[in-house]
C-alpha positions as CSV (number, residue, x, y, z in Angstrom):
1,M,1.2,-1.0,34.3
2,Y,1.2,2.5,32.8
3,Y,4.6,1.8,31.2
4,Q,3.3,-1.3,29.5
5,Q,0.2,0.5,28.3
6,G,2.4,3.4,26.9
7,V,4.7,1.0,25.1
8,F,1.7,-0.8,23.6
9,N,0.2,2.4,22.4
10,C,3.5,3.4,20.9
11,D,3.9,0.1,19.1
12,Y,0.3,0.2,17.9
13,F,0.8,3.7,16.5
14,I,4.0,2.7,14.7
15,L,2.2,-0.4,13.2
16,D,-0.6,1.8,12.1
17,L,1.8,4.2,10.5
18,L,3.5,1.4,8.7
19,K,0.2,0.0,7.4
20,T,-0.7,3.4,5.9
21,Q,2.7,3.7,4.4
22,I,2.5,0.2,2.9
23,L,-1.0,1.1,1.5
24,K,0.4,4.3,-0.1
25,L,3.3,2.3,-1.5
26,N,0.9,-0.3,-2.9
27,Q,-1.2,2.4,-4.5
28,A,1.8,3.9,-6.1
29,V,3.0,0.6,-7.4
30,I,-0.4,-0.3,-8.8
31,S,-0.9,3.1,-10.5
32,G,2.6,2.7,-11.9
33,M,1.8,-0.7,-13.3
34,V,-1.5,0.5,-14.7
35,T,0.5,3.3,-16.5
36,V,3.0,0.9,-17.9
37,Y,0.2,-1.5,-18.9
38,T,-1.7,1.4,-20.6
39,V,1.5,2.5,-22.5
40,V,2.3,-1.0,-23.6
41,C,-1.2,-1.9,-24.7
42,F,-2.2,1.4,-26.3
């Protein structure tokens, strides 16, 4: 019981970490695209 709970918590933590990393990556990609768009259009 405790083991399953521990594994679940670990998995949840890793998933949470991945989600934040993906969000950061998306922000970087979006800001990069905005920069390129700004350079190309202006």
